[in-house]
C-alpha positions as a printed Julia matrix, in Angstrom:
411×3 Matrix{Float64}:
 143.61   84.47   63.59
 142.96   81.11   62.18
 139.08   80.6    61.71
 137.63   77.07   62.1
 133.94   75.67   61.83
 133.4    74.77   65.69
 132.75   70.98   66.72
 130.18   69.6    68.52
 132.5    68.66   71.36
 133.97   72.0    71.67
 129.87   73.7    71.63
 128.63   70.91   74.32
 130.53   72.47   77.88
 129.26   75.78   76.56
 125.6    75.01   76.19
 124.6    74.68   80.04
 120.85   73.63   80.28
 118.86   74.57   83.79
 117.11   72.18   84.91
 113.7    73.26   84.56
 111.62   74.3    87.48
 107.9    72.89   87.13
 106.45   75.14   90.56
 105.54   78.55   89.48
 106.1    79.83   92.87
 109.63   78.29   92.95
 110.45   79.48   89.96
 109.43   83.14   91.04
 110.98   82.64   94.34
 114.56   81.45   92.38
 114.39   84.82   90.67
 114.07   86.96   93.53
 117.9    87.67   94.75
 116.84   90.5    97.04
 113.91   91.57   99.4
 113.01   94.52   96.99
 112.67   91.62   94.27
 110.13   89.52   96.55
 108.69   93.09   96.97
 107.57   93.35   93.55
 106.45   90.24   93.55
 104.08   90.47   96.63
 103.02   93.92   94.91
 101.95   91.9    91.76
 100.07   89.08   93.68
  98.16   91.24   96.87
  95.62   93.6    96.16
  96.24   96.93   96.88
  94.63   97.59  100.09
  96.59   94.11  101.88
  99.98   95.58  100.07
  99.64   98.87  100.9
  99.18   98.3   104.68
 102.63   96.4   104.42
 104.2    98.62  102.67
 102.78  102.34  103.86
 103.8   104.15  106.92
 102.38  107.33  108.83
 100.99  110.96  106.76
 103.86  111.89  104.18
 106.02  107.88  104.89
 109.06  110.22  105.68
 109.79  108.39  109.21
 110.14  105.1   107.16
 112.28  106.72  104.03
 114.74  107.86  106.76
 115.48  104.7   108.21
 116.35  103.14  104.79
 118.4   105.85  104.01
 120.21  105.48  107.02
 121.02  101.92  106.25
 122.58  103.02  102.56
 124.18  106.11  104.44
 127.28  103.9   105.59
 130.1   103.04  104.38
 131.68   99.56  105.77
 135.63   98.85  106.1
 136.78   95.79  105.2
 139.91   93.8   107.2
 141.68   91.51  104.79
 143.86   89.05  104.96
 141.47   86.87  107.69
 140.58   83.04  107.34
 136.74   83.44  106.68
 136.48   80.06  105.06
 133.74   79.65  107.23
 131.42   82.31  109.38
 129.47   81.49  112.17
 126.09   83.74  112.06
 124.82   82.5   115.7
 124.15   84.56  118.51
 122.51   84.62  122.18
 119.84   86.54  122.85
 117.82   86.95  126.0
 119.1    83.48  126.95
 118.65   81.31  123.97
 120.18   80.79  120.9
 119.28   81.77  117.34
 120.99   80.91  114.5
 120.97   84.1   112.77
 120.98   87.42  114.25
 117.36   88.53  113.45
 113.64   87.51  114.32
 111.13   87.57  112.52
 109.03   91.0   113.83
 105.4    91.13  115.14
 102.67   92.01  112.77
  99.21   92.44  113.02
  96.53   91.19  109.86
  99.0    88.6   108.97
  96.46   86.37  107.56
  95.24   89.26  105.16
  98.47   89.53  103.4
  98.51   85.68  102.71
  96.25   82.81  104.29
  99.0    81.07  105.57
 100.06   84.06  108.07
 101.48   83.33  111.14
 101.63   80.16  110.37
 104.07   80.72  107.52
 106.13   82.79  109.91
 106.18   80.15  112.95
 107.1    77.48  110.78
 109.46   79.39  108.82
 111.29   80.23  111.66
 111.13   77.39  113.31
 112.85   75.31  110.31
 115.81   78.74  110.35
 116.48   78.54  113.93
 115.32   82.29  114.61
 112.52   83.62  117.44
 108.96   84.28  116.2
 107.07   87.21  117.63
 103.1    87.06  117.54
 101.22   90.07  117.75
  98.42   90.55  120.13
  96.48   92.01  116.56
  97.83   88.8   115.16
  95.1    86.56  112.93
  96.27   83.28  114.77
  95.84   82.23  118.11
  98.95   82.1   121.22
  97.71   78.07  121.18
  98.04   77.77  117.42
 101.25   79.31  116.72
 102.86   77.4   120.19
 101.39   74.15  117.48
 103.26   75.16  114.86
 106.28   76.25  116.32
 105.96   73.85  119.16
 109.99   73.76  119.97
 111.34   76.84  118.34
 111.08   80.13  120.18
 108.03   82.09  120.69
 107.9    86.09  121.58
 104.32   87.8   122.7
 104.06   91.38  121.71
 101.55   93.0   124.26
  99.7    96.23  123.53
  98.4    97.55  127.0
  94.44   97.54  126.54
  92.31   99.66  128.13
  90.7    96.6   129.53
  93.33   95.61  131.59
  91.92   92.13  132.48
  91.71   91.07  129.01
  95.45   92.22  128.33
  96.87   90.29  131.21
  94.55   87.41  129.98
  96.87   87.06  126.77
  99.75   87.36  129.13
  99.0    84.03  131.36
  97.93   82.2   128.27
 101.09   83.26  126.2
 103.25   81.53  129.77
 101.21   78.87  129.67
 102.12   78.14  125.87
 105.72   78.35  126.85
 106.39   81.77  125.22
 109.83   82.79  126.72
 109.84   86.41  125.76
 106.79   89.35  126.35
 107.28   92.21  124.36
 105.58   95.15  125.4
 104.96   97.76  122.53
 105.09  101.48  124.22
 104.96  104.03  121.41
 101.0   103.55  120.36
  99.22  105.52  122.7
  97.02  106.44  119.84
  97.14  104.75  116.13
  98.98  106.76  113.46
  97.71  108.61  110.9
  98.02  106.16  108.03
  96.95  108.09  105.27
  96.58  104.97  102.45
  94.38  102.65  104.44
  92.46  105.55  104.78
  92.2   105.87  101.07
  92.07  102.84  100.36
  89.44  102.16  103.12
  90.98   99.14  104.56
  89.09   97.34  107.53
  88.78   93.84  108.77
  87.6    91.82  107.09
  88.58   93.53  104.16
  85.4    95.07  102.03
  84.33   93.81   98.65
  83.3    97.5    97.15
  83.29   97.88   93.19
  87.05   99.1    93.54
  88.18   95.92   95.41
  86.34   94.08   93.07
  88.3    95.6    90.11
  91.59   95.15   91.7
  90.94   91.71   92.43
  90.52   91.04   88.78
  94.39   90.19   88.16
  94.37   88.56   91.62
  92.59   85.6    91.28
  94.73   83.43   93.53
  94.61   85.66   96.14
  90.71   85.9    96.78
  90.47   82.12   95.92
  92.8    81.73   99.22
  91.38   84.44  101.14
  87.35   82.93  100.02
  87.91   79.35  100.61
  90.02   79.19  103.96
  89.34   80.0   107.94
  87.77   83.84  108.1
  89.96   86.2   108.72
  89.83   87.27  112.3
  91.57   88.91  115.33
  92.66   85.61  117.18
  92.93   87.25  121.01
  89.93   88.94  120.49
  86.7    89.23  119.45
  85.46   90.36  115.96
  85.12   93.58  114.55
  83.77   95.26  111.79
  85.68   98.78  111.32
  88.23  100.31  109.91
  91.67   99.34  111.54
  92.33  103.16  112.83
  88.68  102.91  114.73
  89.54   99.84  116.19
  92.98  100.66  117.15
  91.98  104.31  118.82
  88.97  101.92  120.81
  91.62   99.68  122.45
  94.66  101.19  123.08
  95.26  102.82  126.34
  97.01  106.76  126.25
  97.29  106.51  129.9
  99.89  103.72  130.36
 103.05  104.97  132.15
 106.28  103.25  133.54
 104.27  101.67  136.86
 102.27   99.85  134.85
 105.69   98.61  133.0
 106.7    97.42  136.19
 103.45   96.03  137.07
 103.43   93.74  133.94
 106.96   92.82  134.59
 106.19   91.55  138.48
 103.44   89.24  136.53
 105.71   88.02  133.65
 108.23   85.0   134.71
 109.98   85.08  131.59
 112.23   88.19  129.85
 110.65   91.31  129.11
 111.34   93.58  126.47
 110.37   97.19  125.91
 109.43   98.12  122.21
 109.27  101.67  120.78
 112.22  103.05  122.46
 112.83  106.38  120.53
 115.3   108.61  123.36
 118.04  107.7   125.23
 116.31  109.31  128.24
 114.08  106.19  127.23
 116.49  103.53  127.57
 118.03  104.82  130.11
 114.63  104.66  132.19
 113.74  101.49  131.04
 116.85   99.86  132.13
 116.89  101.38  135.1
 113.47   99.52  135.19
 115.03   95.76  135.12
 113.83   95.68  131.08
 115.63   92.12  129.74
 115.76   94.09  127.01
 114.83   97.33  124.62
 114.06   97.56  121.19
 115.05  100.62  119.57
 112.51  101.32  116.88
 109.68  103.59  115.63
 107.16  100.48  114.68
 108.48  100.99  110.92
 107.53  104.2   110.38
 103.38  103.79  111.46
 103.75  105.91  114.95
 104.6   109.32  114.97
 106.08  110.93  111.53
 109.33  112.32  111.46
 109.92  109.98  114.47
 113.78  109.52  115.52
 115.91  106.88  113.55
 116.8   104.6   115.33
 119.99  103.14  113.25
 121.24  106.65  114.19
 120.19  106.05  117.84
 121.7   103.32  118.28
 125.29  104.05  118.75
 124.84  106.58  121.66
 122.56  103.66  123.27
 124.69  101.07  122.36
 127.5   103.43  124.7
 125.02  104.0   128.05
 123.34  100.96  127.81
 124.36   98.52  125.7
 126.59   96.7   129.41
 123.01   96.81  131.41
 120.34   95.32  128.98
 120.35   93.87  125.24
 119.53   96.29  122.79
 117.74   94.98  119.6
 117.06   97.2   116.79
 114.39   97.47  114.31
 113.0    99.64  111.33
 114.33   99.97  108.04
 115.81   96.55  107.82
 116.02   95.52  104.04
 118.81   93.73  104.07
 121.27   91.68  105.45
 124.12   93.89  105.17
 122.04   96.55  107.56
 121.95   93.24  110.2
 125.26   93.44  109.75
 125.4    97.1   110.19
 123.28   96.93  112.9
 125.29   94.24  114.9
 128.54   96.27  114.6
 127.36   99.97  115.92
 126.02   97.61  119.16
 123.19   96.05  118.89
 122.45   92.47  119.68
 119.66   91.56  117.48
 117.48   92.89  115.45
 113.49   92.4   113.8
 112.42   92.14  110.5
 108.84   93.01  109.8
 108.17   94.07  106.1
 111.3    91.93  104.46
 109.42   88.77  105.72
 105.77   89.79  104.84
 107.17   90.45  101.61
 108.37   87.03  101.49
 104.6    85.66  102.91
 102.68   87.32  100.09
 105.35   86.66   97.39
 105.12   82.8    98.13
 103.91   81.78  101.46
 105.72   79.84  103.66
 107.96   79.5   100.82
 108.18   82.8   100.92
 109.14   83.31  103.84
 111.81   80.52  104.03
 113.3    82.27  100.87
 113.35   85.91  103.02
 114.75   84.39  105.46
 117.84   82.65  103.28
 118.29   85.7   100.98
 118.9    87.64  104.49
 120.94   85.12  105.58
 123.15   84.76  102.18
 123.9    88.12  103.11
 124.81   88.54  106.21
 127.65   85.97  105.96
 128.65   87.06  102.47
 129.0    90.47  104.58
 130.92   89.21  107.36
 132.97   87.87  105.0
 133.77   90.76  102.92
 134.64   92.14  105.96
 137.0    89.79  107.1
 134.85   88.71  110.42
 134.51   84.96  111.28
 131.5    85.7   114.2
 129.71   88.35  115.0
 131.03   89.24  118.16
 133.99   90.3   116.21
 132.4    93.06  114.68
 132.34   96.83  116.31
 132.44  100.15  115.32
 135.53  100.33  113.46
 133.96   98.26  110.77
 130.75  101.12  109.88
 131.19  104.74  109.38
 127.52  106.71  109.49
 127.63  108.9   106.77
 125.97  112.1   107.47
 122.98  113.31  105.65
 120.55  115.18  107.97
 122.53  117.2   110.95
 120.65  118.67  113.7
 120.83  122.46  113.25
 122.89  123.84  116.46
 120.07  125.01  119.04
 119.99  128.79  119.79
C-alpha cells in the first residue's frame, strides 16, 4: 500500500464541525435520544422528593416494574417490501383527531416537578396536535389550561370526592371551558402506600428541612424557580398543609359505585371515559353502562402493588369489548415502540405520564416538546420497520407477547 502525505483538500470533507448550541437547556435536550435519557437529566436537576414522587410507585414498586417489563417482553414481526416512504401516525379518538396515538396523561402536583407545570404540557400538546389531560389534583386551573391550549383538545380527569357538590362543580367548570372528555378515575378509593414519599416527608408545599436544603445545593435552578414564581397550590381545591397521602385519604370517597358513575355520565355533555380498569369483568360492566371509552391502567403502579399488568390485559379486553367502546392504555409506556405494540394489540390510544414529566423536569416546556418528539420519531420508525404505513394497518400479527410471568393453574 503506497502512502502519501494527506492534502488539505482531502481532509476538509472529513472535518465537519457541529454548529455550537449556546442554549444549555437545548444542548442537554438535544443529547437526549430516549425517554430514559430525559429521566437521567431530570434526576440530576430535580430535588429528590419531587423526582421520587414522579418516579416512584406503591410499596415494593412491583406493579410498575412488571408493566415496563411487559413491553420489553414482546417480539415484533415485520413485513418486508412495503412502501413506507410516508407514514401516517394520526388517529381519531373519542370523536376528535390526534396527530399521534398518545396524549398527555393527567398528573397531580405538576408544578412541583417544574414550575411551568401544566402550562408547559398544555402548550406542548397543542403544538403536537394531541390531547392534554388535567388532573383534579393539578396545580393549574381549568380555565388557565384552556387559555394555554385554547384551540387544542383538553380532557379533565375527575376524582370523586366525599363532597359530591364540589366534585360536580369542577365538572361544570370543565364543561363550560370547553373540555371535550371527562376521565373518571375509579381506582383510588384510598391512597396507595407510596413509601418513597413517606420516607422523603413529601408534602405540599415542599417542606424546607435540613435534608431538603442539603439536597437543593446542587440544584439551585429548581429552588430559584420555585421561590420566585406563584406559590405552589392545588388549583381546584383549598390550600393544604400536610402530606400527600393524608390529603388523598381525606378527600377520596371509598363508597363510589357503578350507580355514581351512571349519575356522573348523565350530567356530563361530552365523552366519558372510565380510567383504572383492571379486569375483564369491569371492562364489560362499564361498557354496558355506556362509557365512551375505558383506560386500562393500574395508576402507574401507584395504588395496589402487584396489580394486573394493563398491557397483558389488553388483548382479551380488545376481543371482548373493542367493538363497543374505545380502549386506551397507560402504565409503563416509555417508548414509541411500546405505543405501537399497544395499538397492534387493540388499543385505540395511549396515555403517557412519567415520560412527559421526565421531559418537564429535564427542561420545562422545551423538555416536554423533546419527550413528544422522541416518542413521535420512535413511533414512525417502528411503523416503517414493521412495514406499516398507517396505524389501522397494525394488528396482532405484528406482535407476540413473550411469557415471563405465567399464572399457576388454580386448584
